[in-house]
N, C-alpha and C positions, 0 to 999 in steps of 0.2 A: 504494500500500500504506500503510495506516494504521500509523505508527510509535509512536503513543501507547500507553503501557502501560495494560492493562485493570485497572480497580480490582478488588482481591481481596475476596471475601466473608469472608476469614479475619478473625476478631474480634481484631485486634491490639491494640485499645484495652484488652482485658481481660488482657493479658499482665502477669505479676508480675515486677517488677525483682528481681534477685538481687545480693547482695554479691559483687564480684569479688575474692575472697581465697581462702585455702587451703581454706575450707569449700565452695567452689562445686561441686565434683564430688560432694559428698555430699548435695546437694539434689535430685538426680534420678539415675535409673539410666542407665548406659552399658554397652555390650557390648564385651568385650575377650577375647582368648585368655587362657588360664591355662597358663603353662609353668613348668618347674622348671629353674633355672639351677644348674649344678654348677661349683665352683671348688675350688682346693686351698689349705688353710691354710698358714701359715708353717712349721708343724711337720710338714707332709706329709700331714696328715689331710684327707680330702675333705669339702666342705661342699655342702649342697643347700638351695636357697631358692626358694619360689614367687614368681613375678613376673607381673603382668598388663599393665603398660605395656611390652609387648614385641611386636615384629613385624618382618617383612622391611623392610630399609631401601632397597631398590632392586629392579628387575627382575633385576639381577645378584645373585650369591649373597652378600649382606650381611645381617646380622641385628643388631638393637639392642634394648636394654632400658634402662629408667630405674631408677636405684638411688641411694640416698643415700650420700655419701662416708663417713658414719659406720658404714655396714653392712659386715660382714665380706666380703660378696660383692664390693663395690667394692674393698676393700683387697686381696683375693686376686687379682682380675682385673688390678689395677694392678701388683701385684708380679710375677705370673707371666706375664701377657700372653695368657691364653686362658680359655675357658669352654665348658661343654657346655650344650645345650638339650634338654629332654625335653618333648614334648607328651603329657601323661597322658591315658589313656582315661577317659571320664566315670565309669565304675563304680569308678575308683581315685582319686577326688577326695580321699578321706581321707588317702591317702599324701602327696599334695601339701600338704594342710593340716598334717600332722604335721611336714613339713620346715620349717615356720615356727615350730616350738617354740623358746622362748628358750634362750639358752646359760646354762650354770652359771657359778659364780664362776671356774672355771679356763678359761673360754671354750670349753668343749666342749659339743656337742649330743649327749647320750647317746642320744636317739631315733634318730640316724642309724645307729647300730650295728644297729638292728633293721629298717631299711628295705631292701628288696631292690634291689640295684644290679648293674650289669655294667660292665666297663671300656670306655673310649673306644678308638678304633683308632689315631688319628694324634697325639693329644695326651695329656698326663697328666691323666686325669680319669675320672669315672664318670657313668653315666646312671641315672636312676630307672627301675627295671623297670616293666613294665605300661604303657608308653607306646606310641605308634604311630609317631611321627616323632622321630628323634634326630639332632641337629646337633653338630658340633665346630667351634669358632670361635677364630680368632686375633684378638686385640684390635688394632684399627686406629686408633681415635679415641675420645677422651674429651671430650664436649661439656660443659664445666663451667658452673657458675653458672646453672642452671635453677632459681632459687630455692634451696632446700636440696638439690636433686637434681642428678644428672648423667646424661647419655645415653651409654651405652657401646656402641660399634659394633664389630662383629667381622666379618671375612671368613670365610665358611664353607669349611673345608678338608676336611670329610668329612660325609656325610649318609647315613642309613640309614632304612628304613621297613618296617613289617610288610607282608607280601604282601597281606593282606586290606584294607589301607588305600590301596593303590596304584591310581591312576586308570588304567584300561585300556579300550581301545575295545570290548571284549566286554561291558562292563557299563555301563549308563547311570548318570550321576552320581547321580540320585536313589536308585537302587538301592544304590549304594555307601554313601551316607550313612545310609540306613535300616539297612544291615547293620553299618556302622561309624560311629556318631554321633561328633560332636565335643563337646569340653568348652569351655564359655564361662563367663567370670566376669562377673557383673553388679555392678560396683562400686557401693556399698562392701561388701555383705554377703550376696550371693546367687550361686548358680551355676545353669547350665542345661545340658541335653543337647540339642544341635542334631541333629535327626534328620529332621524334615519340612521340605523346602525347595522353592523354586520357581525356575525359570530367570529370570535377571535380564534385563529388557527393554532390551538394548543398542540404541541407534539404528543405523539402516542406515549402513554405512561406518565404524563405530567402529573405532578402532585404539588399542592401549594405548601 
């Protein structure tokens, strides 16, 4: 058997070098989920903030997101030790955007009074309404010094889902996503609705 690597026809000589600094991720598009993180301010008011560097942290029920220590979301999670996660529906992307509105001089976000929410079950918190998956998390770990950011990891203590978004054997996956598309954020400035999908070609014998 010939173990020599075959030369690739890929035109690697034409690749453009990029500066490896804070501007790197703004030079091309990447796909990420868009979620809304809920926390509680020091005065008991609830805060909501959209995040895209957010995902499951394990096959077990752990969820994490990246946040700057200067942000209220980080301060609230550090102080109270919990947060909620809402996966918004694509046609409600404006609600997620409004949650990013700046605070006033008194540190309040007036827009939050007008956003539809409902309470969490097992922690003190709220979810943004019009989502399809809702998680409640207890903070487990803060991975500091990722440049100016931190990774906040929580264990999921409660989870709820819209019946129309639940994977069931009676409906093929492609039918589910056509009926209930997903919201994706294309960093730094676009979003997409994922509705048309194809099965991934896993190799034979693949195990997660």
